[in-house]
Structures are given as structure tokens and as C-alpha cells.
TORTORBA-355252 format. One line per 8 residues: number of its first residue (from 1); their letters; for each residue x negated, y negated, z of N, C-alpha, C, CB. Coordinates in pm, whole numbers. Atoms other than C-alpha are relative to their C-alpha. Last residue first. Glycine has a CB too. Example, Ala and Ser with C-alpha at 12.3 -4.5 7.8 and 13.67 -1.06 7.14 Angstrom:
// residues 2
2> sa> 82 119 -6 -1367 106 714 77 -109 73 -41 -46 -142  -89 119 0 -1230 450 780 -90 -120 0 99 -3 125
//
This chain:
// residues 82
82> ekekaapt> -137 42 -33 -434 5101 1116 72 110 59 75 -51 -118  1 72 -127 -803 5191 1133 140 -38 43 -87 -124 -11  16 -96 -107 -760 5458 862 3 -67 137 -129 77 -18  -127 -71 -18 -621 5202 618 -9 98 117 40 75 -128  -90 90 -70 -927 4981 669 135 66 24 18 -130 -78  46 5 -139 -1157 5272 576 92 -90 81 -145 -51 7  -43 -121 -71 -955 5339 259 -42 -1 148 -56 123 -70  87 -112 30 -1011 4978 155 51 124 73 -146 -31 38
74> vpevvsep> -23 -110 -94 -752 4706 140 -86 117 -45 152 40 6  -44 -125 61 -883 4403 -42 12 109 106 -98 43 -110  110 -96 6 -897 4088 163 52 130 -62 -60 27 141  -55 -134 -11 -647 3821 80 -117 97 -16 112 26 -107  92 -99 54 -775 3474 149 60 138 25 -141 -12 65  26 -108 -95 -504 3222 195 -85 107 -68 134 61 53  -86 -115 26 -544 2931 -38 -35 111 98 -16 49 -147  70 -113 62 -708 2633 116 94 117 -17 -122 41 85
66> apeaalpp> 29 -103 -101 -468 2350 176 -73 116 -68 132 51 68  -82 -120 11 -493 2074 -81 -43 104 104 -9 59 -143  77 -105 65 -652 1757 47 86 125 -8 -133 29 77  32 -114 -85 -401 1491 124 -79 103 -80 129 63 58  -45 -124 63 -417 1176 -81 -46 118 85 -53 12 -145  88 -44 107 -476 891 157 52 132 -56 -146 15 51  94 -108 -36 -179 774 354 -86 36 -120 76 125 50  -54 -132 35 -34 441 248 -101 108 39 32 8 -152
58> pryawlyv> 62 -61 118 -163 141 439 59 136 -30 -151 12 19  52 -129 -46 91 -14 673 -63 66 -121 113 91 65  67 -92 92 161 -382 608 -50 124 73 -116 -70 -71  -57 -135 -13 414 -547 841 -70 104 -87 146 -3 -35  -62 -28 -129 241 -881 906 40 148 15 123 -88 19  85 29 -115 -9 -931 627 61 44 132 -29 -147 6  140 -35 20 122 -791 299 -89 -28 120 -52 -74 -117  24 -134 56 498 -769 358 -148 37 0 55 7 -143
50> yvayltmg> -61 -108 -79 551 -1063 596 -43 137 -52 152 -11 -2  64 0 -132 305 -1303 436 55 115 83 22 -135 73  134 -57 15 430 -1205 90 -74 5 133 -81 -82 -101  -15 -143 22 794 -1268 190 -137 68 -11 82 26 -128  -41 -59 -128 708 -1608 334 15 152 -12 131 -62 49  114 6 -92 516 -1697 20 35 63 133 -44 -145 20  98 -102 40 793 -1578 -210 -118 4 95 -48 -26 -144  -57 -130 -35 1045 -1785 -14 -92 114 -37 135 19 -68
42> atitlwlq> 11 -9 -147 820 -2089 -38 58 132 49 72 -120 68  136 -40 -34 787 -2021 -411 -23 7 150 -99 -97 -62  29 -135 49 1162 -2020 -464 -139 44 42 13 7 -154  -76 -96 -82 1229 -2322 -244 -31 144 -42 152 -27 -13  58 3 -134 953 -2524 -409 69 101 91 9 -142 61  116 -88 2 1079 -2411 -748 -75 -1 133 -94 -41 -112  -43 -136 30 1420 -2563 -675 -119 96 3 69 5 -138  -59 -66 -117 1284 -2871 -499 43 144 -27 119 -79 48
34> dgnyfeia> -105 -84 58 1048 -2984 -775 61 86 111 -56 89 -116  -132 42 -44 856 -3265 -606 115 81 -58 20 -141 -32  -79 46 116 536 -3219 -804 141 -42 38 6 110 -104  62 121 53 326 -3204 -485 80 -57 -117 -144 30 -43  -25 106 -97 564 -2955 -326 -54 -133 -51 -63 34 137  -141 37 15 557 -2741 -642 39 -110 99 91 123 19  -15 70 128 176 -2744 -638 145 -46 -19 -42 92 -119  55 135 -17 170 -2657 -268 13 -81 -130 -148 7 43
26> twfvclav> -97 77 -78 403 -2361 -329 -49 -144 19 24 66 137  -111 31 90 173 -2235 -604 106 -83 72 62 129 -57  47 98 96 -126 -2257 -371 112 -44 -93 -118 56 -81  9 127 -73 60 -2075 -93 -43 -112 -95 -101 12 119  -138 47 -24 160 -1799 -338 -1 -134 74 79 104 81  -53 44 128 -201 -1765 -457 142 -54 16 -2 115 -102  61 130 28 -320 -1752 -96 50 -56 -134 -153 11 -1  -67 99 -85 -74 -1469 -24 -55 -140 -29 -18 36 151
18> vairrwlp> -137 13 50 -201 -1268 -320 75 -105 80 74 137 7  4 74 126 -563 -1337 -222 140 -20 -58 -89 73 -101  19 142 -34 -497 -1230 138 -1 -84 -127 -131 -21 80  -128 45 -55 -358 -899 12 -7 -147 38 40 85 122  -97 11 110 -661 -853 -209 135 -48 50 16 135 -71  28 121 77 -902 -936 75 97 -16 -117 -144 3 -52  -60 120 -60 -737 -679 302 -22 -123 -87 -59 -25 139  97 93 -58 -824 -386 76 68 -128 50 -109 -36 -103
10> rffphend> 67 -54 -118 -532 -136 43 -104 -96 58 -66 134 -34  -14 90 -114 -326 -354 -196 -68 53 127 145 -24 29  61 130 29 -442 -184 -518 0 -89 124 73 -70 -115  140 2 -45 -356 156 -366 -73 -132 -28 -76 113 -66  89 -33 111 14 75 -417 -145 -8 50 23 -97 -121  82 -114 -38 206 80 -91 -96 41 -111 88 117 38  99 45 -97 341 -272 -148 -85 114 53 69 -71 114  105 81 61 505 -151 -468 -104 -46 100 61 -120 -68
2> km> -44 137 20 695 125 -293 -116 -81 -56 53 -63 134  93 102 -43 596 484 -341 61 -137 -30 -137 17 -69
//
């Protein structure tokens, strides 16, 4: 499982919240004028938009276990039919 397939990210509002946090942090770095951190956070924001909003595919739900095959007891009457 990759990190973006974690069940935490299944609801859309959580993925939007992560992207919004990155946008907010990028805006703070832009306001402060720190070019290095602005570049880093802008890259994180673009990556988050791509991974969590654009290309997100929800992981499959846990598959239900297959029912065990039922083995019927062999009776003398069933042997005669064969």
C-alpha cells in the first residue's frame, strides 16, 4: 500500500484539507519572501493537488473472504447413486 492509498485519505474533505494546508503554507512563505521555502512548499502543493485530487483512485475495500466449500458427508445411499 502506498501512502496515498491509506484509508485516512478516502473521504474527499480530508484530501482537500491536506491540499488547503499546503496552499496556506505556500501563501505564508510567499508573504514572508522566503524563496527557498516558497519553492519547496509550492512543489509540495502541486504534488498534493496531483496525488490527492487529480490522480486519486480510492483503494479497494477489504475483500470479503470466500465462503469455504461445503463438503457433504458421503452416505451409503449417495454411493449407490454413483
